C-alpha atoms as one frame of an Amber mdcrd trajectory, in Angstrom:
protein
-161.242  78.131  54.762-157.841  77.224  54.495-155.191  79.750  53.617-151.724
  79.503  52.033-149.102  79.160  54.505-146.127  81.284  54.660-142.915  79.343
  54.349-140.944  79.582  57.514-137.300  78.584  58.270-136.930  76.323  61.487
-135.514  77.957  64.674-132.291  75.954  64.707-129.205  76.671  66.203-128.693
  79.711  68.867-130.327  83.138  68.672-127.844  85.991  69.656-129.775  88.856
  71.192-127.577  92.225  71.273-128.644  94.780  73.814-127.773  98.338  73.396
-127.443  99.430  77.305-126.674  97.100  80.186-128.749  99.026  82.654-132.076
  97.779  84.628-133.974  96.752  81.663-131.298  94.524  80.074-130.089  92.952
  83.339-133.522  92.258  84.247-134.219  90.825  81.185-131.125  88.563  80.870
-131.425  87.689  84.903-135.006  86.586  84.069-134.556  84.480  81.054-131.699
  82.714  82.722-133.851  82.158  85.910-136.660  80.790  83.669-134.268  78.307
  82.227-133.489  76.855  85.438-136.925  76.510  86.614-136.722  79.301  89.217
-138.945  81.876  87.736-141.966  82.254  85.202-142.254  84.230  82.072-145.069
  86.399  83.474-146.026  89.310  81.075-144.655  87.351  77.943-147.312  86.831
  75.268-144.766  84.464  73.475-144.193  82.248  76.366-147.660  82.261  78.136
-150.129  83.768  75.370-152.568  81.246  73.177-154.099  81.936  69.872-157.657
  80.708  68.846-157.805  79.033  65.430-160.958  78.480  63.446-164.698  78.619
  65.131-165.190  78.819  68.766-166.662  75.582  68.487-163.430  73.979  67.426
-161.765  74.725  70.810-158.484  75.059  68.757-156.361  77.425  71.171-152.777
  76.287  71.145-150.214  78.507  73.050-148.350  80.819  70.422-144.870  79.096
  71.140-146.347  75.958  69.638-148.346  77.662  67.165-145.518  79.438  65.226
-141.720  78.349  65.251-139.957  80.523  67.755-136.583  80.018  69.079-136.365
  78.326  72.335-135.151  80.262  75.520-132.721  77.790  75.949-130.776  78.842
  72.588-130.738  82.378  73.500-127.501  84.069  74.394-126.537  87.541  74.996
-124.149  90.690  74.072-124.655  93.984  74.986-122.768  97.710  74.858-122.848
 100.128  77.759-120.804 103.168  78.876-120.066 101.505  81.897-118.011  98.356
  82.120-120.056  96.195  84.885-121.159  92.849  83.653-124.586  91.754  83.685
-124.279  90.463  87.191-122.974  93.859  88.616-125.315  95.986  86.637-128.226
  93.698  87.949-127.041  94.465  91.802-126.611  98.121  90.839-130.183  98.353
  89.342-131.435  96.767  92.476-134.656  95.307  90.492-134.414  91.491  91.117
-133.447  90.553  94.637-129.875  89.426  95.301-130.912  85.892  96.254-132.248
  85.132  92.805-129.394  87.417  91.040-126.701  84.677  92.590-128.804  81.693
  91.300-127.524  82.873  87.687-124.434  84.702  88.817-122.134  82.850  86.396
-124.426  83.195  83.570-124.714  87.039  84.097-120.714  87.551  84.636-120.574
  85.970  81.198-122.132  88.942  79.635-119.446  91.802  79.686-120.329  94.951
  77.638-118.547  96.129  74.775-117.401  99.821  74.644-120.500 102.032  73.773
-120.805 104.686  70.937-121.918 107.581  73.149-122.351 111.488  72.592-123.025
 113.266  75.741-124.856 115.926  73.623-127.838 113.627  73.116-127.721 112.125
  76.713-126.851 115.059  78.750-127.146 113.650  82.321-124.994 110.590  81.680
-120.908 109.997  81.489-119.376 106.975  81.460-115.705 105.800  80.886-116.431
 102.918  78.607-116.878 104.366  75.315-115.399 104.097  71.985-113.233 106.640
  70.365-113.202 107.470  66.445-112.536 109.930  64.028-115.780 109.979  62.217
-119.252 108.481  62.989-118.817 106.047  60.300-115.259 104.756  61.911-117.607
 104.363  65.171-120.235 102.417  63.134-117.501 100.171  62.018-116.574  99.445
  65.380-119.875  98.174  66.245-120.072  95.976  63.280-116.531  94.436  64.359
-118.292  93.906  67.839-120.801  92.260  65.921-118.428  89.973  63.983-116.568
  88.957  66.800-119.704  88.075  68.788-120.967  85.846  66.147-117.603  84.205
  65.572-117.025  83.552  69.516-120.798  82.497  70.398-121.718  80.475  67.210
-125.190  81.830  67.026-127.146  81.097  63.922-129.397  84.073  64.001-129.018
  87.823  65.778-131.442  90.504  66.616-130.723  93.895  68.204-132.912  95.671
  70.892-132.102  99.288  71.963-132.407  99.424  75.615-130.434 102.266  76.224
-131.403 105.732  77.319-133.641 108.280  75.760-131.737 110.500  73.574-132.443
 114.432  73.254-135.482 115.289  70.928-134.535 115.504  67.354-136.551 115.958
  64.083-135.826 114.214  60.853-133.408 116.354  58.605-131.807 116.241  55.205
-128.919 113.771  56.325-131.949 111.232  57.329-133.905 111.342  53.941-131.897
 108.770  52.264-129.204 106.358  52.917-126.861 108.150  50.495-127.188 111.269
  52.453-127.063 109.424  55.835-123.705 107.482  54.751-122.222 110.667  53.619
-123.287 112.503  57.037-121.690 109.365  58.997-118.175 110.134  57.341-118.851
 113.891  57.697-119.739 113.618  61.308-123.208 115.454  60.909-124.282 116.417
  64.424-127.972 115.388  63.697-126.875 111.681  63.733-127.702 110.114  66.906
-125.608 107.222  68.404-128.881 105.041  68.419-128.807 105.652  64.722-125.087
 104.205  64.446-126.548 101.112  66.242-129.303 100.831  63.956-127.250 101.373
  60.941-124.513  98.806  62.023-127.425  95.992  62.636-128.873  96.421  59.447
-125.477  96.529  57.618-124.918  93.194  59.164-128.181  91.614  58.346-129.462
  91.856  61.786-133.339  92.924  62.475-133.506  96.023  64.993-136.370  97.006
  67.684-136.047 100.633  69.109-137.437 100.438  72.816-136.813 104.216  73.356
-138.596 107.372  72.067-135.420 108.436  69.990-135.482 109.072  66.524-133.532
 106.073  65.363-134.471 103.539  62.861-137.916 105.323  61.873-136.112 107.644
  59.444-136.303 107.062  55.803-132.360 106.416  55.417-132.639 103.302  57.888
-136.085 101.939  56.694-134.290 102.136  53.046-131.420 100.141  54.338-133.904
  97.499  56.013-135.912  97.240  53.001-132.914  96.785  50.664-131.114  94.075
  53.309-134.814  92.288  53.733-134.695  92.990  57.242-137.513  93.705  59.920
-137.627  96.754  62.195-139.961  97.875  64.491-140.351 100.753  67.345-140.575
 102.806  69.489-140.571 103.284  73.058-141.656 100.267  75.096-145.377 100.169
  76.263-144.781  99.635  80.032-146.510 101.667  82.817-148.842 104.654  82.699
-149.112 104.672  78.599-149.910 100.819  78.931-153.074 102.056  81.291-153.912
 104.781  78.755-154.215 102.534  75.715-156.351 100.195  77.984-158.636 102.822
  79.393-159.228 105.247  76.459-160.240 102.781  74.090-162.800 101.864  76.618
-163.939 105.416  77.151-164.429 105.895  73.495-166.319 102.506  72.783-168.753
 103.485  75.396-169.077 107.177  73.751-167.904 108.674  77.187-166.459 112.313
  76.801-162.867 113.681  78.048-162.383 117.192  79.198-158.741 116.339  80.641
-156.354 113.628  81.494-153.372 114.996  83.909-150.593 112.283  84.419-147.378
 112.473  86.671-144.747 110.176  87.404-141.938 109.573  89.847-139.003 107.783
  88.906-135.506 107.036  90.649-133.654 104.930  88.276-131.057 105.674  85.560
-134.156 106.586  83.231-135.463 109.009  85.623-132.220 110.809  86.005-131.829
 111.094  82.112-135.801 112.118  81.427-134.918 114.808  84.385-133.002 116.546
  81.536-135.491 119.027  79.489-134.322 117.781  75.810-134.585 113.998  76.776
-138.293 114.581  78.522-139.325 116.175  75.064-138.531 113.064  73.538-140.427
 111.138  75.852-143.201 113.597  76.183-143.824 113.464  72.332-144.249 109.606
  72.953-146.762 109.850  75.608-148.618 112.654  74.613-149.419 111.462  70.724
-151.346 108.180  72.154-154.793 109.741  73.347-155.088 111.879  70.077-154.774
 108.823  67.717-156.983 106.689  70.051-159.846 109.200  70.785-160.016 110.778
  67.101-161.121 114.111  68.077-161.970 115.049  64.379-164.744 112.190  64.378
-166.036 113.122  67.685-165.672 116.855  68.496-168.615 116.992  70.984-166.792
 114.389  73.237-163.110 115.079  72.971-162.578 118.468  71.233-160.047 120.892
  73.291-159.497 118.123  76.254-156.214 118.947  78.205-153.754 116.220  78.361
-150.409 116.895  80.552-147.536 114.655  80.916-145.009 115.278  83.900-141.925
 112.913  84.944-140.080 113.723  88.123-136.842 112.084  89.064-137.212 110.891
  92.692-134.079 108.878  93.569-135.800 106.884  96.629-137.977 105.132  94.206
-134.923 103.312  92.188-137.175 101.062  89.417-140.385 101.459  91.448-141.992
 103.976  89.348-145.426 105.459  90.520-147.564 106.712  87.705-150.467 108.778
  88.914-153.545 109.638  86.722-156.532 112.048  87.208-159.106 111.588  84.414
-161.887 114.206  83.995-164.755 112.549  82.030-168.501 113.298  81.318-171.421
 111.408  80.558-175.141 111.453  79.840-176.448 114.900  79.567-172.678 116.253
  80.213-172.636 115.194  83.939-168.966 115.188  85.191-167.218 112.301  86.529
-163.548 111.247  87.506-161.636 108.309  87.311-158.239 108.176  89.749-155.273
 105.708  88.938-152.101 105.287  90.978-150.052 102.530  89.287-147.066 101.577
  91.466-145.314  99.447  88.813-141.775  98.156  88.415-140.586  99.594  85.172
-137.910  96.998  84.305-140.065  94.212  85.344-142.777  95.142  82.982-140.190
  96.066  80.272-138.262  92.975  80.198-140.975  90.404  78.960-141.304  92.967
  75.828-137.560  92.514  75.178-137.983  88.887  74.966-141.193  88.825  72.837
-139.415  91.499  70.357-136.412  89.210  69.980-138.394  86.222  69.228-140.947
  87.768  67.024-138.129  89.961  65.118-136.598  86.494  64.526-139.523  84.679
  63.581-140.134  87.509  60.957-136.952  87.414  59.385-137.258  83.667  59.223
-140.773  84.444  57.340-139.038  86.567  54.956-140.946  89.411  56.282-139.000
  92.898  55.717-139.172  96.664  56.685-141.531  98.047  59.250-143.510  95.320
  61.233-146.457  97.293  62.337-147.838  94.137  63.878-145.615  94.591  66.762
-147.072  97.877  67.747-148.356  95.970  70.819-145.335  96.467  72.487-144.679
 100.350  71.693-145.875 103.559  72.841-145.129 105.465  69.422-145.688 102.488
  66.914-143.684 102.851  63.583-145.882 102.861  60.594-145.888 103.200  56.988
-145.099 107.048  55.732-148.481 108.696  55.768-150.308 106.229  57.802-151.318
 106.780  61.633-150.250 104.556  64.016-152.898 102.248  65.956-152.672 102.890
  69.593-155.690 100.857  70.720-154.445  97.811  72.738-156.878  95.520  71.747
-156.761  96.374  68.131-153.077  95.928  68.177-153.431  92.454  69.737-155.856
  91.401  66.995-153.510  92.732  64.413-150.627  90.809  66.176-152.617  87.550
  66.380-153.917  87.891  62.819-150.489  88.171  61.390-149.523  84.783  63.151
-152.572  83.244  61.709-151.827  84.704  58.220-148.289  83.339  58.582-149.613
  79.697  59.147-152.477  79.880  56.789-155.306  80.125  59.323-158.601  81.982
  58.759-158.486  85.351  60.269-160.736  86.050  63.022-163.101  88.612  62.592
-165.226  88.069  65.782-168.304  88.338  63.716-169.805  85.407  64.887-173.053
  85.345  62.858-172.381  81.834  61.546-173.406  80.513  65.028-176.843  81.913
  64.506-177.923  81.914  60.842
């Protein structure tokens, strides 16, 4: 049965992708896009570039690529801008990060050198392990937000982009709970003018983006765009937002394995996770208040997936521990080690061991690409506010107030693809399949 197709503006003109932080993730993302444009690399890990979507019945054999099914911006139309507390351009940042080998970086050296960061808004109270010279100065946080908006305006004017999106790729900020200043846009703007200490730098970026008509995605576990004040601004300006915390290494494995355990009604007594990481992110997370923010994000996954309240005989009182250790020799090559104590028929115990030697920024870069393209699509489709269909990309998906987030990776993917089908007026896929046998 055909459904009403939602009108979507064409993806004409250049799309500006503004990145907060020009470290390992951002430099790997930009280098990758430029290499792919030249045919030197392939967009492995990107759903928008390699993923397909089934339409209609299985017998119809309609399975186009997602990039052909919905009007996404072309990689050749992407242009980049960034902020960072260090003045290094994207080429220098990529060399320093050491993720992509120098021979490949040199292929796109001129493109990377063209991305020189603007001075960043930075407060060491929120990222205690970092300090950089390339920062903005202002009498109030409102003035700093205005400086970010001036950067945005200058970028748009100089680059000639038709549309813009912003993605937070910066460091994890100290743990913060919502307070009165976050409860409404009026309170928040008053707090900006009064230098309220509970307004984090990431919130200034989100406020600047939304004030300038730019969708915003939060790739870190910070309290940022997931406060009432900024969701109010997103709704008012009819802008899509999403977050938070890119789902890359260990948590990606959890959202693959935990749904499988629950699907087969296997019990869990404990899940011990430890990580060693040597890049700037690892250094930041070595500080307790930043680790607390990350820990909250990583710990929440199992509770929601396993639904202890529905299956107390399987999951009540299980132990879940997460550790992150800064170990400089590893650089960006993170190691995530998991010990999973499970039990089966008659309560007999079993164990699962996982040792995921992953490359943090290699896993994150395609997520930045997909989020930039899907946020742009959402805006052209007139979608506003929280985009829960993009939960697929996050450890702590942002949802409507009072609604628990869906963490099961496979349900998240179904939600994402059904949203695309809905936009194009195609029948939603339930996987019931009885029609083939009736």
